[in-house]
C-alpha positions as CSV (number, residue, x, y, z in Angstrom):
1,M,13.3,1.4,28.7
2,A,12.7,1.3,25.0
3,E,16.3,0.8,24.1
4,S,16.8,-2.1,26.7
5,Y,13.8,-3.9,25.1
6,F,15.7,-4.4,21.9
7,D,19.4,-4.0,23.3
8,R,20.5,-7.7,22.7
9,I,19.4,-7.4,19.1
10,P,22.5,-6.4,16.7
11,T,21.8,-4.1,13.7
12,I,20.5,-6.2,10.9
13,R,22.9,-6.5,7.9
14,Y,23.0,-8.5,4.5
15,E,25.2,-11.6,4.7
16,G,23.7,-13.3,1.6
17,P,22.0,-16.4,0.5
18,S,24.6,-18.7,2.4
19,S,24.4,-17.1,6.0
20,E,23.0,-19.2,8.7
21,N,22.3,-16.1,10.7
22,P,18.6,-15.8,11.7
23,L,19.1,-12.1,12.4
24,A,20.6,-11.4,9.1
25,F,19.3,-10.4,5.7
26,R,19.9,-13.3,3.0
27,Y,18.4,-11.5,0.1
28,Y,17.6,-7.9,0.9
29,E,20.7,-6.0,-0.1
30,K,19.4,-2.1,0.3
31,D,22.1,-0.7,-2.1
32,R,22.0,-3.5,-4.8
33,V,20.7,-1.8,-8.1
34,V,17.6,-3.8,-9.6
35,L,16.0,-2.6,-12.9
36,G,17.8,0.8,-12.4
37,K,17.0,1.5,-8.8
38,K,18.6,0.5,-5.5
39,M,16.7,-2.4,-4.1
40,S,15.5,-0.2,-1.1
41,E,14.0,2.2,-3.5
42,Q,12.3,-0.1,-5.6
43,L,10.5,-2.0,-2.6
44,R,10.0,1.0,-0.1
45,C,9.4,-1.4,2.8
46,A,7.4,0.2,6.0
47,V,6.8,-1.1,9.2
48,C,3.2,-0.5,10.6
49,Y,2.9,1.0,13.8
50,W,-0.3,-0.9,14.9
51,H,0.4,-4.5,14.4
52,T,3.9,-4.2,15.7
53,F,3.8,-1.9,18.5
54,A,0.2,-1.1,19.5
55,W,-1.3,-4.7,19.6
56,N,-0.6,-6.6,22.6
57,G,-1.1,-10.1,21.1
58,S,-4.9,-10.4,22.2
59,D,-7.7,-12.1,20.1
60,V,-11.5,-12.6,20.6
61,F,-10.8,-15.7,22.9
62,G,-8.0,-14.7,25.1
63,A,-5.9,-11.8,26.5
64,G,-2.8,-10.3,25.2
65,T,0.3,-12.5,25.2
66,F,3.0,-9.8,24.4
67,D,4.8,-8.3,27.3
68,R,5.9,-5.2,25.8
69,P,7.4,-2.7,28.5
70,W,5.4,0.3,27.3
71,H,2.1,-1.7,27.7
72,R,2.7,-1.8,31.4
73,I,3.0,1.9,31.9
74,A,-0.2,3.2,33.4
75,D,-0.2,6.9,32.2
76,P,-1.2,6.9,28.3
77,M,1.1,9.6,27.3
78,E,4.1,8.0,28.9
79,S,3.2,4.8,27.4
80,A,3.1,6.4,24.1
81,Q,6.3,8.2,24.4
82,E,8.0,4.9,25.3
83,K,6.4,3.2,22.4
84,L,7.7,5.8,20.0
85,K,11.3,5.2,21.3
86,A,10.9,1.5,20.9
87,A,9.5,2.1,17.4
88,F,12.3,4.2,16.2
89,S,14.9,1.7,17.8
90,F,13.3,-1.0,16.0
91,F,13.2,0.9,12.6
92,E,17.1,1.8,13.2
93,K,18.3,-1.8,13.8
94,L,15.9,-3.4,11.0
95,G,17.0,-0.7,8.5
96,A,13.5,-0.2,7.4
97,P,13.3,3.1,5.3
98,Y,9.5,3.9,6.2
99,F,6.8,3.4,8.7
100,T,3.0,3.9,8.8
101,F,0.6,4.9,11.5
102,H,-3.1,5.6,12.6
103,D,-3.6,8.6,14.7
104,R,-4.8,6.3,17.8
105,D,-1.6,3.9,17.2
106,I,0.7,6.7,18.1
107,A,-1.0,8.8,20.5
108,P,-4.0,8.0,23.0
109,E,-7.3,9.3,22.4
110,G,-8.2,12.0,25.1
111,R,-11.6,12.9,27.0
112,T,-12.6,15.3,24.3
113,L,-11.7,15.6,20.5
114,A,-9.5,18.6,21.1
115,E,-7.5,16.6,23.9
116,S,-7.1,13.8,21.4
117,H,-5.8,16.3,18.8
118,A,-3.4,17.9,21.5
119,N,-2.2,14.5,22.5
120,L,-1.3,13.7,18.9
121,D,0.5,17.0,18.6
122,K,2.6,16.3,21.7
123,I,3.7,12.9,20.3
124,I,4.3,14.0,16.7
125,D,6.8,16.5,18.1
126,L,8.8,13.6,19.2
127,A,8.3,11.6,16.1
128,E,9.5,14.7,14.0
129,K,12.7,14.7,16.0
130,E,13.3,11.0,15.7
131,M,12.6,10.9,12.0
132,A,15.2,13.7,11.5
133,R,17.7,11.7,13.7
134,T,17.2,8.3,12.1
135,G,16.2,9.2,8.6
136,V,13.1,7.1,8.5
137,K,10.4,8.3,6.5
138,L,6.5,8.4,6.6
139,L,5.1,6.1,3.8
140,W,1.7,7.1,4.8
141,G,-0.5,8.4,7.6
142,T,-4.3,7.5,8.3
143,A,-7.2,7.9,11.0
144,N,-8.6,5.3,13.0
145,L,-12.2,5.7,12.2
146,F,-13.3,2.2,13.4
147,S,-12.2,1.0,16.9
148,N,-14.2,3.6,19.2
149,P,-17.7,2.4,19.6
150,R,-18.9,5.8,18.0
151,Y,-18.0,4.1,14.7
152,M,-20.0,1.1,15.3
153,S,-22.4,2.0,12.3
154,G,-19.5,3.4,10.3
155,A,-17.9,6.9,10.1
156,A,-18.7,8.5,6.8
157,S,-21.6,6.3,6.2
158,N,-23.0,6.7,9.8
159,P,-26.6,7.6,10.0
160,D,-25.7,10.2,12.4
161,P,-24.2,13.3,10.9
162,E,-22.5,14.3,14.2
163,V,-20.4,11.1,13.8
164,F,-19.5,12.2,10.1
165,A,-18.4,15.6,11.5
166,Y,-16.3,13.8,14.2
167,A,-14.7,11.6,11.6
168,A,-14.0,14.6,9.5
169,S,-12.3,16.4,12.2
170,Q,-9.8,13.2,12.7
171,V,-9.1,12.9,9.1
172,R,-8.5,16.6,8.7
173,K,-5.9,16.4,11.7
174,M,-4.2,13.5,10.4
175,M,-3.8,14.9,7.0
176,D,-2.1,18.0,8.6
177,V,0.1,15.6,10.6
178,T,1.0,13.6,7.4
179,L,1.9,16.7,5.5
180,R,4.0,18.2,8.3
181,L,5.8,14.8,8.5
182,K,6.6,14.8,4.7
183,G,4.3,11.6,4.3
184,E,4.1,10.4,0.9
185,N,0.5,9.2,0.8
186,Y,-2.7,9.3,2.8
187,V,-4.7,6.4,3.3
188,L,-8.4,5.8,4.1
189,W,-9.6,2.5,5.1
190,G,-13.3,2.2,5.7
191,G,-13.2,-0.5,8.2
192,R,-16.8,-0.2,9.3
193,E,-18.2,1.6,6.1
194,G,-20.8,-1.1,5.1
195,Y,-23.6,-2.7,6.6
196,E,-24.9,-5.9,8.4
197,T,-28.6,-5.7,7.3
198,L,-30.7,-3.8,4.9
199,L,-33.5,-3.6,7.2
200,N,-31.7,-0.6,8.8
201,T,-29.6,0.7,6.1
202,D,-30.2,3.1,3.1
203,M,-27.4,2.1,1.0
204,G,-27.9,5.0,-1.7
205,H,-27.9,7.5,1.2
206,E,-24.8,6.0,2.6
207,G,-23.2,6.0,-0.9
208,D,-23.8,9.8,-1.2
209,Q,-22.5,10.3,2.1
210,L,-19.3,8.6,1.4
211,G,-19.1,10.3,-1.9
212,R,-19.4,13.7,-0.2
213,F,-16.8,12.6,2.4
214,F,-14.2,11.6,0.0
215,T,-14.9,14.8,-2.1
216,M,-14.2,17.0,1.1
217,V,-10.8,15.0,1.6
218,A,-9.8,15.7,-2.0
219,E,-10.6,19.2,-1.7
220,Y,-8.6,19.8,1.7
221,K,-5.6,17.9,0.1
222,H,-5.6,20.7,-2.6
223,K,-6.1,23.4,0.0
224,I,-3.2,22.4,2.1
225,G,-0.8,21.7,-0.8
226,F,-0.5,18.0,-0.2
227,K,1.3,16.4,-3.0
228,G,1.2,12.7,-2.1
229,H,-1.6,10.3,-3.3
230,L,-5.0,9.9,-1.4
231,L,-5.3,6.1,-1.3
232,I,-8.5,4.1,-0.5
233,E,-7.8,0.5,0.9
234,P,-10.3,-2.0,-0.6
235,K,-11.5,-5.0,1.8
236,P,-14.7,-7.2,1.0
237,K,-15.8,-7.9,4.7
238,E,-14.8,-8.1,8.3
239,P,-15.6,-6.3,10.4
240,T,-18.6,-5.5,8.6
241,K,-20.5,-8.2,6.4
242,H,-20.9,-6.0,3.3
243,Q,-18.3,-3.5,3.0
244,Y,-18.6,-0.7,0.4
245,D,-14.9,-0.8,-0.8
246,F,-15.3,-4.5,-1.5
247,D,-12.4,-4.7,-4.2
248,S,-10.4,-2.4,-6.7
249,A,-13.2,-2.6,-9.1
250,T,-15.7,-1.7,-6.6
251,V,-13.8,1.3,-5.5
252,Y,-13.2,2.3,-9.2
253,A,-16.9,2.3,-9.9
254,F,-17.6,4.4,-6.6
255,L,-14.8,6.9,-7.8
256,Q,-16.4,7.1,-11.2
257,R,-19.8,7.8,-9.9
258,Y,-18.7,10.5,-8.0
259,G,-16.1,12.1,-10.2
260,L,-13.1,11.3,-8.1
261,E,-11.4,8.9,-10.2
262,K,-8.6,11.4,-10.9
263,E,-8.2,12.1,-7.1
264,F,-8.0,8.8,-5.3
265,K,-5.8,5.7,-5.9
266,V,-5.9,2.3,-4.1
267,N,-3.8,0.7,-1.5
268,I,-4.1,-3.1,-2.1
269,E,-3.6,-5.5,0.7
270,A,-2.7,-9.2,-0.4
271,N,-4.9,-10.8,2.4
272,H,-7.8,-8.5,1.3
273,A,-7.6,-9.5,-2.3
274,I,-8.0,-13.2,-1.3
275,L,-11.1,-12.6,0.8
276,S,-12.5,-10.9,-1.9
277,G,-12.2,-13.9,-4.3
278,H,-9.3,-12.6,-6.3
279,S,-5.7,-13.2,-6.4
280,F,-3.4,-10.5,-5.2
281,Q,-1.9,-10.2,-8.7
282,H,-5.3,-10.0,-10.3
283,E,-5.9,-6.7,-8.0
284,V,-2.7,-5.1,-8.9
285,S,-3.2,-5.6,-12.4
286,Y,-6.7,-4.3,-12.5
287,A,-5.5,-1.2,-10.5
288,L,-2.7,-0.6,-13.1
289,A,-4.8,-1.3,-16.2
290,N,-7.4,1.4,-14.9
291,G,-4.9,4.0,-13.5
292,I,-5.5,3.8,-10.0
293,F,-2.7,1.9,-8.5
294,G,-1.0,3.5,-5.7
295,S,0.5,1.4,-2.7
296,L,0.5,-2.2,-1.4
297,D,0.1,-3.6,2.2
298,I,2.0,-6.8,2.0
299,N,0.9,-9.9,4.1
300,R,-0.9,-13.1,3.5
301,G,-3.7,-15.2,4.9
302,D,-4.1,-18.8,5.6
303,N,-5.8,-21.2,3.0
304,L,-7.2,-23.1,5.9
305,L,-9.0,-20.0,7.5
306,G,-11.4,-17.7,6.0
307,W,-10.5,-14.4,7.6
308,D,-8.1,-11.8,7.7
309,T,-4.9,-13.3,9.4
310,D,-2.4,-10.8,8.5
311,Q,0.7,-13.0,8.4
312,F,4.1,-12.0,7.0
313,P,4.8,-13.1,3.3
314,N,6.4,-16.0,2.6
315,D,5.8,-17.1,-0.9
316,P,8.6,-16.1,-3.4
317,L,6.5,-17.0,-6.4
318,E,3.5,-15.1,-5.6
319,T,5.6,-12.1,-4.6
320,A,7.7,-12.4,-7.9
321,L,4.5,-12.5,-10.1
322,V,3.1,-9.5,-8.3
323,L,6.6,-7.6,-8.7
324,F,6.6,-8.7,-12.4
325,T,3.3,-7.1,-12.9
326,L,4.1,-4.0,-11.0
327,M,7.7,-3.6,-12.3
328,S,6.7,-4.1,-15.8
329,A,4.5,-1.0,-15.5
330,G,7.2,1.1,-14.0
331,G,7.0,0.3,-10.2
332,F,6.0,2.6,-7.4
333,Q,5.5,6.2,-7.7
334,T,4.8,7.4,-4.2
335,G,3.6,4.0,-2.8
336,G,5.5,1.0,-1.4
337,M,5.5,-2.3,0.7
338,N,3.7,-1.9,4.1
339,F,4.0,-4.7,6.4
340,D,0.4,-4.9,7.4
341,A,1.2,-8.0,9.2
342,K,1.4,-9.3,12.9
343,L,3.2,-12.0,14.7
344,R,1.4,-15.1,15.8
345,R,0.4,-14.8,19.4
346,Q,2.9,-17.6,20.5
347,S,5.9,-15.3,19.1
348,I,6.5,-13.3,22.3
349,E,10.1,-12.5,22.2
350,P,11.7,-9.3,20.9
351,E,13.7,-11.2,18.6
352,D,10.5,-12.6,16.9
353,L,9.6,-9.0,15.7
354,F,12.9,-9.1,13.8
355,H,12.6,-12.5,12.3
356,A,9.4,-11.7,11.0
357,H,10.4,-8.6,9.3
358,I,13.7,-9.9,8.1
359,G,11.7,-13.0,6.5
360,G,9.4,-10.7,4.8
361,M,11.9,-8.2,3.5
362,D,13.9,-11.2,2.2
363,V,10.9,-12.6,0.6
364,L,10.2,-9.4,-1.2
365,A,14.0,-9.0,-2.3
366,R,13.9,-12.4,-3.7
367,G,10.6,-11.9,-5.4
368,L,12.2,-8.7,-6.9
369,L,15.3,-10.5,-8.2
370,I,13.2,-13.0,-9.8
371,A,10.9,-10.4,-11.4
372,E,14.1,-8.8,-12.7
373,K,15.0,-12.0,-14.4
374,M,11.5,-12.4,-15.9
375,I,11.5,-8.8,-17.2
376,Q,15.0,-9.1,-18.8
377,D,14.5,-12.5,-20.3
378,K,11.2,-11.4,-21.9
379,A,10.0,-14.9,-22.4
380,L,6.7,-14.6,-20.4
381,T,6.2,-11.0,-22.2
382,K,6.9,-12.6,-25.7
383,K,4.3,-15.4,-25.1
384,L,1.6,-12.7,-24.1
385,E,2.4,-10.4,-26.9
386,Q,2.1,-13.6,-29.3
387,R,-1.5,-14.5,-27.9
388,Y,-2.8,-10.9,-28.9
389,E,-0.7,-10.3,-32.0
390,G,-3.7,-10.3,-34.2
391,W,-5.0,-7.2,-32.7
392,N,-1.8,-5.5,-34.3
393,Q,-3.0,-6.5,-37.6
394,P,-5.4,-4.3,-39.8
395,L,-8.6,-6.2,-38.6
396,G,-7.9,-5.8,-34.9
397,K,-6.6,-2.3,-35.3
398,D,-9.8,-1.0,-37.1
399,I,-12.1,-2.7,-34.5
400,L,-10.5,-0.9,-31.6
401,A,-10.3,2.5,-33.6
402,G,-14.1,2.3,-34.0
403,K,-13.8,2.2,-37.7
404,L,-16.2,-1.0,-37.9
405,S,-19.9,-0.9,-36.9
406,L,-21.5,-4.1,-35.5
407,A,-23.2,-4.5,-39.0
408,E,-19.9,-4.0,-41.0
409,L,-18.0,-6.5,-38.8
410,S,-20.7,-8.8,-39.6
411,D,-20.8,-8.4,-43.2
412,L,-17.0,-8.5,-43.0
413,A,-17.1,-12.0,-41.3
414,L,-19.7,-13.4,-43.7
415,S,-18.2,-12.2,-46.9
416,K,-14.7,-13.5,-45.9
417,G,-16.2,-16.8,-44.6
418,L,-14.3,-16.5,-41.5
419,D,-13.9,-19.7,-39.7
420,P,-11.4,-19.3,-36.7
421,K,-9.9,-22.3,-34.9
422,A,-9.4,-22.2,-31.3
423,K,-5.7,-21.7,-30.1
424,S,-4.2,-23.2,-26.9
425,G,-3.7,-20.9,-24.1
426,R,-0.7,-22.8,-23.0
427,Q,-1.4,-22.1,-19.3
428,E,0.6,-25.2,-18.0
429,M,3.5,-24.4,-20.1
430,L,3.4,-20.7,-18.8
431,E,3.1,-21.9,-15.2
432,N,6.3,-24.2,-15.9
433,L,8.0,-21.4,-17.5
434,A,7.5,-19.1,-14.4
435,N,8.3,-21.9,-11.9
436,R,11.8,-22.1,-13.7
437,Y,12.8,-18.7,-12.4
438,I,12.4,-19.7,-8.7
């Protein structure tokens, strides 16, 4: 059944920019060397399990529009097995090197916590075999701590310690699974770690709960010998009104408060960055500057809508600027580009799943090639260095080295009669320069 769903789709291959084939890559050439590594190694593209295979196309106003054969199977475990076969058939034909999943995406929840763990083990046995057969790797695993009604008031921040304990068991199990599958990271997304009103919320208490939960996760990582990064995914709102992981800066402050800044990094989503009032490039730049950059969820929102639409990326310039920032800092360590993106509800054919991912991978590839030109040309880098060149002079060096107090600096300004003149930031010229690379 799974194979037959995609049997009319050929293996997706690179055919070059002039290709008219909608089921071919025009820019994503996996073995092409870009900035010293193969393109596939630089981008590390991953297909997400939840939007691509678990979601049925429903929204708050209507039922699902996707007629996936595994959704029609009444037995949850049989459905999960067929879904797994379909997923790896898709990964193979697309040529995606990685995938990502939540525990409840890949295996159904049971009547008890123990049964849920057992269900997961059975499906992971199959996943392990499929990974060995295809060579597809796990970019990261995570636990779904937001869908079940028990988590309506949060997981780690829940006022009920039994919910906290239940969530801890789910996370422990998924960390064990991620280690078993040789996953390269582990993600925690606090979808409902926040609040709707302070009338029923002790914010300080919930912060301490979160701090304790993340501390236990870090301790367990070291106990089991997991070498990948622990990642927190920031999001400002939706589903909760005030979420505790608002943006990268908020996450960093939280980590510092609980002494966890060396244990966790961030998994930044493009759409979440926009919802927090920042650009995608800003969030990546902030994380890099503060040593907490880990991985990316690559998608986009809609400027005419105010919520998380999770569309596939299609802006080469935005992608290029993000990759310029990232590659200038050395690129990914264990992270990658996870397509946390979903089809539109009217895109109901098997081919549409391929069109979406082909387009996303081509946009990333094109952005990477543009970023390579930007880095090699050094024009943008030189302009930035010129703007801050004063800080490489004796005065600038002495200020940053702490050799001058406030009073001494004031006296120096007075004695020298300093009267600095404003200098143009040349924003428009730089924007024009960036656009010339497209």
